[in-house]
C-alpha positions in Angstrom: 0.0 0.0 0.0 1.3 3.5 -0.8 2.2 5.5 2.3 -0.4 8.1 3.4 1.3 11.2 4.8 -0.2 12.2 8.2 -1.4 15.7 8.7 0.8 18.2 10.5 -0.7 20.0 13.4 -1.2 23.3 11.4 -3.1 21.8 8.5 -6.3 22.9 7.0 -9.3 20.6 6.4 -7.8 19.2 3.2 -8.7 15.5 3.0 -5.9 13.1 4.0 -6.2 11.2 0.7 -5.0 14.3 -1.2 -1.6 13.9 0.4 -1.3 10.2 -0.7 1.7 10.0 -3.1 -0.1 7.4 -5.2 -3.1 9.6 -5.7 -0.9 12.6 -6.5 1.0 10.5 -9.1 -2.3 9.6 -10.8 -4.2 12.9 -10.3 -1.4 15.4 -11.1 0.9 13.5 -13.4 -1.4 11.0 -15.0 0.5 7.8 -14.2 -0.9 4.7 -12.4 2.3 3.3 -11.0 5.7 4.4 -9.8 8.8 3.1 -11.6 11.7 1.3 -10.0 12.7 2.8 -6.6 10.5 5.9 -7.0 7.9 4.8 -4.5 10.4 3.9 -1.8 12.2 7.3 -2.3 8.9 9.3 -2.3 7.6 7.6 0.9 10.9 8.0 2.7 11.1 11.7 1.9 7.4 12.3 2.6 8.1 10.9 6.1 10.8 13.5 6.6 13.9 11.4 5.8 17.0 12.7 4.1 18.0 11.0 0.9 20.8 10.7 -1.7 19.3 9.6 -5.0 21.4 8.3 -7.9 19.1 7.6 -10.8 20.1 7.5 -14.5 18.9 10.3 -16.8 15.4 9.6 -17.9 14.7 7.5 -14.8 12.2 9.9 -13.3 14.3 11.8 -10.7 12.1 14.9 -10.8 9.1 13.1 -9.5 11.1 11.9 -6.5 11.0 15.4 -5.1 8.0 16.9 -6.9 5.5 14.4 -5.4 6.9 14.8 -1.8 6.7 18.6 -2.3 3.1 18.4 -3.2 2.2 15.8 -0.5 4.0 17.7 2.3 2.4 21.0 1.3 -1.0 19.4 1.2 -0.3 18.1 4.7 0.5 21.7 5.8 4.2 21.5 5.9 4.9 24.4 3.4 7.2 25.0 0.5 10.0 23.0 -1.2 13.2 24.7 -2.3 14.8 23.1 -5.4 18.5 23.9 -6.0 19.0 24.0 -9.7 22.1 25.3 -11.6 20.5 26.3 -14.9 18.1 29.0 -15.9 16.7 27.2 -18.9 16.0 24.1 -16.9 14.2 26.1 -14.2 12.0 27.7 -16.8 11.0 24.5 -18.5 10.5 22.5 -15.2 8.3 25.3 -13.8 6.4 25.4 -17.1 5.8 21.7 -16.9 4.5 21.9 -13.3 2.1 24.7 -14.3 0.8 22.5 -17.1 0.2 19.8 -14.5 -1.6 22.2 -12.3 1.1 22.7 -9.6 2.0 26.1 -8.3 5.7 26.6 -8.9 8.1 29.5 -9.6 11.8 30.3 -10.0 14.1 33.1 -8.9 17.0 33.8 -11.2 18.7 36.6 -13.2 16.2 36.3 -16.1 13.5 38.0 -13.9 13.2 41.8 -13.6 13.3 43.3 -10.1 9.5 43.7 -10.1 9.0 40.1 -11.2 11.4 38.8 -8.5 9.5 40.8 -5.9 6.2 39.3 -7.0 7.7 35.8 -6.6 9.0 36.7 -3.1 5.5 38.0 -2.1 3.9 34.7 -3.2 6.6 32.9 -1.3 5.7 34.7 1.9 2.0 34.1 1.4 2.6 30.4 0.9 1.2 30.4 -2.6 4.0 28.3 -4.1 4.6 24.6 -3.8 8.1 24.4 -5.3 10.5 27.3 -5.7 13.6 26.8 -8.0 16.7 28.8 -7.4 20.4 28.6 -8.2 22.8 27.7 -5.3 24.5 31.2 -5.4 21.1 32.9 -4.8 20.0 30.5 -2.0 23.1 31.3 0.1 22.7 35.1 -0.1 21.7 36.9 3.2 18.4 38.2 1.6 17.3 34.7 0.5 18.3 33.1 3.8 16.3 35.7 5.7 13.2 34.7 3.8 14.0 31.0 4.5 14.4 31.9 8.2 10.9 33.5 8.2 9.4 30.4 6.6 11.2 28.1 9.0 9.9 30.0 12.0 6.3 29.6 10.7 6.8 25.9 10.1 6.5 26.4 6.4 9.8 25.2 5.1 9.1 21.7 4.0 12.0 20.2 1.9 15.3 21.0 0.2 15.9 19.2 -3.1 19.5 19.6 -4.4 19.5 18.7 -8.1 22.7 17.9 -10.0 24.4 17.1 -6.7 27.6 15.9 -8.2 28.5 19.6 -8.8 29.5 19.7 -5.1 32.4 17.3 -5.6 35.8 18.1 -6.8 36.0 14.5 -8.1 32.8 14.9 -10.2 32.8 15.9 -13.8 31.2 19.3 -13.4 32.5 20.8 -10.1 30.9 24.1 -9.1 32.3 25.7 -6.0 29.0 27.5 -5.1 27.5 24.1 -4.3 29.9 23.9 -1.3 28.1 26.7 0.4 24.9 24.6 0.6 26.1 23.2 3.9 24.4 26.2 5.4 21.0 24.4 4.8 21.8 21.7 7.2 23.5 23.9 9.7 20.7 26.5 9.7 17.6 24.3 9.2 18.6 21.0 10.7 15.1 19.7 11.0 14.2 20.3 7.4 14.6 17.1 5.3 17.1 17.3 2.4 17.6 15.2 -0.7 20.5 15.3 -3.1 19.9 13.9 -6.7 22.3 13.1 -9.5 22.5 10.8 -12.5 26.2 10.2 -12.3 28.6 9.5 -9.4 31.2 6.9 -8.8 32.0 5.7 -5.3 34.5 8.5 -4.7 32.2 11.2 -5.9 29.3 9.7 -3.9 31.3 9.8 -0.7 32.3 13.4 -1.4 28.7 14.4 -1.9 27.7 12.8 1.5 30.6 14.6 3.2 30.2 18.0 1.6 26.5 18.2 2.0 26.5 16.5 5.5 24.2 13.7 4.4 25.9 11.0 6.5 22.5 9.9 8.0 20.7 10.1 4.6 19.4 6.9 3.1 21.0 6.2 -0.2 18.9 5.0 -3.2 21.2 3.8 -6.0 19.4 2.7 -9.1 20.9 0.7 -11.8 23.2 2.8 -14.1 22.2 0.7 -17.1 20.5 2.5 -20.0 19.5 -0.6 -22.0 18.0 1.5 -24.9 21.3 3.2 -25.6 23.7 1.5 -28.1 27.4 2.2 -27.4 29.8 2.5 -30.4 33.4 3.6 -30.3 35.2 3.9 -33.7 38.9 4.5 -34.5 39.3 8.1 -35.5 40.5 8.6 -39.1 38.6 11.5 -40.6 36.3 12.3 -37.7 34.1 14.9 -39.5 33.4 12.5 -42.4 32.9 9.6 -40.1 30.3 11.6 -38.2 28.5 12.6 -41.3 28.3 9.0 -42.5 27.0 7.9 -39.1 24.2 10.5 -39.1 23.3 9.9 -42.7 23.4 6.1 -42.4 21.5 5.8 -39.1 19.7 9.0 -38.2 18.1 10.4 -41.3 15.4 9.1 -43.6 13.8 10.3 -46.9 11.8 13.0 -45.1 13.0 13.2 -41.5 16.1 13.8 -39.4 16.7 12.7 -35.8 17.6 15.2 -33.1 21.1 14.7 -31.8 24.0 16.3 -29.9 27.6 16.3 -31.1 30.4 17.2 -28.5 33.7 18.7 -29.6 36.5 19.9 -27.3 37.2 23.4 -28.8 35.0 26.3 -29.9 36.7 26.4 -33.3 35.9 22.7 -33.9 32.3 23.3 -32.9 31.9 26.0 -35.6 33.6 23.8 -38.2 31.6 20.7 -37.6 28.3 22.6 -37.5 29.1 24.2 -40.8 30.1 20.9 -42.4 26.9 19.3 -41.3 24.8 22.2 -42.6 26.7 22.0 -45.9 25.8 18.3 -46.2 22.1 19.0 -45.6 22.0 18.2 -41.9 20.2 20.9 -39.9 22.8 21.8 -37.2 23.5 24.7 -34.7 26.7 25.6 -32.8 26.8 26.2 -29.1 29.8 27.2 -27.0 30.8 29.8 -24.4 32.4 32.1 -27.0 29.0 32.8 -28.6 26.9 35.8 -27.4 24.6 34.7 -24.6 21.5 35.7 -26.6 22.6 33.5 -29.5 23.4 30.6 -27.1 19.9 30.9 -25.6 18.3 31.2 -29.0 20.0 28.0 -30.2 19.2 26.1 -27.0 15.5 27.1 -27.3 15.4 26.0 -30.9 16.9 22.7 -30.0 14.4 22.1 -27.2 11.4 23.2 -29.2 12.1 22.0 -32.7 12.4 18.4 -34.1 15.3 17.2 -36.2 18.0 19.6 -35.1 21.6 18.6 -34.3 23.4 20.7 -31.6 27.1 20.8 -32.0 28.6 21.9 -28.7 31.3 22.0 -26.1 30.5 20.5 -22.7 29.1 24.0 -21.9 25.9 22.6 -23.3 23.8 19.8 -21.8 23.3 19.7 -18.1 19.6 19.6 -17.4 18.6 19.2 -21.0 15.3 17.4 -20.6 14.6 16.9 -24.4 13.3 13.3 -24.4 13.7 12.5 -28.1 17.5 13.0 -28.6 18.3 9.9 -30.7 22.1 10.1 -30.7 24.9 11.7 -28.8 28.3 11.8 -30.7 31.7 12.6 -29.3 34.4 13.8 -31.8 36.8 14.3 -29.0 37.2 12.0 -25.9 35.7 13.3 -22.6 37.9 13.6 -19.5 36.5 10.6 -17.7 33.8 8.0 -17.6 31.4 10.1 -15.5 31.5 12.8 -18.2 31.0 10.2 -21.0 28.1 8.6 -19.1 26.4 11.9 -18.3 26.7 13.2 -21.8 25.7 10.0 -23.6 22.8 9.8 -21.1 21.2 12.8 -22.7 20.1 10.5 -25.5 16.9 8.3 -25.3 15.3 9.9 -22.2 12.0 8.7 -23.6 13.2 5.0 -23.4 13.2 4.7 -27.1 16.3 3.5 -28.9 19.3 5.9 -28.9 22.9 5.8 -30.0 26.1 6.8 -28.2 28.8 7.2 -30.8 32.5 8.3 -30.3 35.5 8.6 -32.6 38.7 8.0 -30.6 42.3 8.3 -31.6 45.9 8.7 -30.4 45.7 12.5 -30.1 42.8 12.2 -27.7 45.0 10.2 -25.4 47.9 12.6 -25.7 45.7 15.7 -25.2 43.8 14.4 -22.2 47.1 13.3 -20.5 48.6 16.7 -21.3 45.7 18.6 -19.7 46.0 16.6 -16.5 49.8 17.0 -16.3 49.6 20.8 -17.0 46.8 21.4 -14.5 47.7 23.6 -11.6 46.0 21.1 -9.3 47.8 19.2 -6.6 49.4 15.8 -7.2 46.7 13.9 -5.3 44.0 15.4 -7.5 46.0 14.7 -10.7 46.4 11.0 -9.6 42.7 10.6 -9.2 42.1 12.3 -12.6 44.6 10.0 -14.3 42.8 7.0 -12.8 39.5 8.2 -14.1 41.0 8.9 -17.6 42.6 5.4 -17.5 39.1 3.9 -17.0 37.8 5.7 -20.0 40.8 4.7 -22.1 40.2 1.1 -21.1 36.5 1.4 -22.2 37.6 2.9 -25.6 40.2 0.1 -26.1 38.0 -2.7 -24.9 37.4 -5.7 -27.2 34.7 -7.1 -24.9 31.2 -5.7 -24.0 31.2 -1.9 -23.5 28.1 -2.0 -21.3 29.6 -4.6 -18.9 32.8 -2.4 -18.5 30.8 0.8 -18.2 28.6 -0.5 -15.4 31.6 -2.2 -13.8 33.1 1.3 -13.3 30.1 2.2 -11.2 30.5 -1.1 -9.2 27.5 -2.6 -10.9 27.3 -6.1 -12.4 25.4 -6.2 -15.7 22.3 -8.3 -15.5 19.8 -9.1 -18.3 16.6 -7.1 -18.2 14.7 -10.1 -19.2 15.7 -12.7 -16.6 17.9 -10.8 -14.1 20.8 -13.1 -14.8 24.4 -11.9 -14.8 25.6 -11.5 -18.4 29.0 -10.9 -20.0 27.4 -9.5 -23.2 24.6 -7.0 -23.7 23.8 -7.4 -27.4 23.5 -3.7 -27.8 27.1 -2.4 -28.2 29.4 -2.5 -31.2 31.6 -5.2 -29.6 28.6 -7.5 -28.9 26.9 -6.9 -32.3 30.1 -7.2 -34.4 32.8 -8.9 -32.3 36.1 -7.4 -33.4 39.1 -9.4 -34.6 41.9 -9.3 -32.1 45.6 -9.3 -32.8 48.6 -9.5 -30.5 50.4 -6.2 -30.6 53.1 -7.2 -28.0 55.9 -7.6 -30.6 55.0 -4.2 -32.1 54.9 -2.6 -28.6 58.4 -3.9 -27.8 59.7 -2.7 -31.1 58.3 0.8 -30.5 59.7 1.0 -27.0 63.1 -0.2 -28.2 63.1 2.4 -31.0 62.3 5.2 -28.5 65.1 4.0 -26.2 67.7 3.8 -29.1 66.7 7.3 -30.5 67.2 8.8 -27.1 70.5 7.0 -26.5 71.8 7.9 -30.0 70.9 11.6 -30.2 70.0 12.6 -26.6 66.7 13.9 -27.9 63.0 12.8 -27.8 60.6 12.8 -30.8 56.9 12.4 -31.4 54.8 9.4 -32.5 54.9 10.0 -36.2 58.7 10.0 -36.3 59.0 6.8 -34.3 56.6 5.1 -36.6 58.5 6.2 -39.7 61.7 4.7 -38.2 60.1 1.4 -37.3 58.4 1.1 -40.7 61.6 2.0 -42.6 60.4 5.3 -44.1 63.4 7.4 -45.1 62.0 10.9 -44.5 64.1 14.0 -44.5 63.9 14.2 -40.7 64.9 10.5 -40.3 67.9 11.0 -42.5 68.9 14.3 -40.9 69.3 12.7 -37.5 70.8 9.5 -38.8 67.9 7.4 -37.5 67.9 5.3 -40.6 71.1 3.7 -39.2 69.4 2.5 -36.0 69.1 -1.3 -35.5 65.3 -1.0 -35.3 65.0 0.9 -38.6 62.5 -0.9 -40.9 62.1 -4.0 -38.6 58.4 -3.2 -38.2 57.7 -2.6 -41.9 55.0 -5.4 -41.8 52.9 -3.3 -39.4 50.5 -0.6 -40.8 50.5 2.9 -39.4 46.9 2.3 -38.1 48.2 -0.8 -36.2 51.1 1.1 -34.7 48.9 4.0 -33.6 46.7 1.5 -31.8 49.7 0.1 -30.0 50.9 3.6 -29.0 47.4 4.4 -27.7 47.4 1.3 -25.5 51.0 1.9 -24.2 50.0 5.4 -23.2 46.8 4.1 -21.6 48.8 1.5 -19.7 51.3 4.1 -18.5 54.1 2.2 -20.3 54.8 5.3 -22.4 54.8 9.0 -21.4 54.1 12.1 -23.4 56.0 15.3 -22.7 53.5 18.1 -23.4 56.2 20.8 -22.8 58.4 19.3 -25.6 55.9 19.1 -28.5 54.3 15.9 -27.4 57.4 13.9 -27.6 57.5 10.3 -26.2 59.6 8.9 -23.4 59.9 5.6 -21.5 58.5 5.2 -18.0 59.1 2.7 -15.2 56.2 0.6 -16.6 58.0 0.3 -20.0 60.4 -2.3 -18.5 57.7 -5.0 -18.1 56.6 -4.6 -21.7 60.1 -4.7 -23.1 60.7 -7.9 -21.1 57.6 -9.5 -22.6 55.8 -9.6 -19.2 52.8 -7.6 -20.5 50.6 -8.6 -23.4 49.2 -6.0 -25.6 46.1 -7.1 -27.4 44.2 -4.9 -29.8 41.2 -4.8 -32.1 41.9 -5.1 -35.8 41.1 -1.9 -37.7 37.6 -1.9 -39.2 36.8 0.0 -42.4 34.0 2.5 -42.3 31.0 1.7 -44.6 30.8 3.6 -47.8 29.4 7.1 -47.6 26.1 8.1 -49.2 25.2 11.5 -50.4 23.2 13.7 -47.9 20.5 16.0 -49.0 18.8 18.9 -47.4 15.8 17.7 -45.4 12.3 19.1 -45.7 11.2 21.5 -42.9 9.0 19.9 -40.4 9.9 16.4 -41.4 7.6 13.7 -40.0 8.7 10.5 -38.2 6.9 7.3 -37.5 5.3 7.1 -34.0 7.2 5.4 -31.2 4.8 2.4 -31.3 3.5 0.6 -34.3 0.3 2.2 -35.7 -1.8 1.5 -38.7 -2.1 4.2 -41.4 -5.1 5.8 -39.7 -3.4 5.7 -36.3 -0.2 7.4 -37.8 -2.5 10.0 -39.3 -4.0 10.8 -35.9 -0.5 10.8 -34.4 0.8 13.3 -37.0 -2.3 15.5 -36.4 -1.8 15.4 -32.6 1.8 16.4 -33.0 0.9 19.4 -35.2 -1.7 20.5 -32.7 0.8 20.0 -29.8 3.4 22.2 -31.6 0.9 25.1 -31.9 0.0 24.8 -28.2 3.7 24.7 -27.2 4.5 27.7 -29.3 1.7 29.7 -27.7 2.9 28.7 -24.2 6.6 29.3 -25.1 7.4 25.8 -23.9 9.0 22.7 -25.5 6.4 20.4 -27.1 7.2 17.5 -24.7 6.1 19.6 -21.7 2.6 19.6 -23.1 2.5 15.8 -23.9 5.3 13.3 -24.5 5.4 11.5 -27.9 4.5 8.3 -26.0 1.3 9.9 -24.7 0.3 11.1 -28.2 1.0 7.7 -29.7 -1.2 6.0 -27.0 -4.0 8.5 -27.8 -3.7 7.8 -31.5 -3.8 4.1 -30.9 -6.7 4.2 -28.5 -8.8 6.6 -30.6 -10.8 7.8 -27.6 -14.3 9.1 -28.2 -14.9 10.8 -24.8 -13.1 12.2 -21.8 -13.5 9.1 -19.8 -11.6 7.0 -22.4 -8.9 9.7 -22.5 -8.5 9.8 -18.7 -6.9 6.4 -18.5 -4.0 7.2 -20.9 -0.6 7.5 -19.2 0.6 11.1 -19.0 -2.8 12.8 -18.8 -3.4 14.2 -15.3 -6.5 16.0 -14.1 -5.3 19.5 -15.1 -4.3 18.4 -18.6 -7.5 16.6 -19.1 -9.4 19.7 -18.2 -7.2 22.0 -20.2 -6.8 19.9 -23.4 -9.2 17.0 -23.3 -11.8 18.6 -25.6 -9.2 19.7 -28.1 -7.5 16.3 -28.2 -10.8 14.6 -28.9 -11.5 17.1 -31.7 -8.1 16.5 -33.3 -8.6 12.7 -33.0 -12.0 12.6 -34.6 -11.2 15.0 -37.4 -7.8 13.4 -38.4 
């Protein structure tokens, strides 16, 4: 039985049933059942318990604090404060709550002084159920004074700290202002707090607990598995062309294009890739910190509100992006660590439909990431942790076994089949499982490379880069090789039977193993390390995947505006026609409300309506995603669209 929240002593005559989380789920949000651990989390927080919630993107984290906020307010316990780091996310989440009939508001820099004062007045009157604010605003004296007043009146119900990994220096998106949130526990010790994040390894989790003083909080750790996401990592050759082929082959059709995100490391690269995609007929927009803030906001709004757009961005874009129908996330440059990779790829497939995580990875990625850590002004302890996190991502990229098993293993989770719950070593939905790679033993090539590096240093007292070392080993008499007399070395030409692609793979793995160092201060030259000795002695085996050629390109073409896609469930022709009509109607409503379309209704809800072909409000009421307020606001129009399609 769902937990029924008892009344506080200062409640009104609101019926007890109204504070029942199960009833709120059905009445407000239009769902008949909680998913996974949601019910346990909601009941724990409704009862006043502190919580640390780790739940993958798309798992329903927001409901875990929104339902307790509504329940506790209905029981007379006042307002919930939601800590959120992003203005755009606040706007859309508050808009979604309004659509569901919940009184919510935000305080951020997008409001005028008059608008902010109006929100504060509503706050004092108790007219708001959830208030969203950034951490730096919450810890100001003015805001704390307002919280003091609410607390004295017994009207401060709950603190929900979203994107909680931002508090940890070990996390992938550290924000110092999150550290000041300890004031919430120190100043309002009796008010329950919950911290929520989609991504945190054991080290980051422990740091969140310590920094936010959540030692007594119950931890709810969901599975990190996103079974609908297919993981693919390819060897980088011509990354821009590889990306174009990937999008054309898997994410465009005759009259539609999928929404996607492409991550690049530099602003310049973002601009180049966005232009290349547009030139090839793929609708794409750039996003990076160097763009004017108004342009960034415009591009983000277009991405959230339009279908079939690709956002090419640095990691400045993405946190809190709720767009459910992102069908692919591509990386043209390797992230810093697995948490970053997991968080960014997790922005695909939030609607539980199939999505693709694709990354092109090469030797320069390894060199660049190592260099950034080594050149960081951070202390050695921090650098060591960052190197360990990078090593885990390198191991994932070089893996010849199941990507998903390795990815989940990093978060201390054993992969189990969704069908029968049994432990599995293969997932059937990553590149290595779908097309097992051929493996070759690169140990001999590794020893040859290390021997060449040793002899070059011994002969000339100088260090050189990867390309020069490969030229020597393959016996290429370049001007540089001849100039330094390296064509006279004993290792010159002994690796002529290896391809450059093979040797680059060997170099990547040697750097990943720490058996080869890169001197960033000396033009990325290579040097031996203590770990080189074991490889030279043959004590370490270097096994790599054989290079796989990329399927042939096909010409792209500019896609029609407003391209239509099939519904997420199988529909007959009449059902698809109803679905298309409902999407067109939803787009008009969303534009008039200045909200993304999915805030009005998700695609899955529209598809269910199209399939059911309801003839009256009673039939419409049972469809998932239609709460009481939406039924009242849109029921008549939905029936009109369905019957006229």
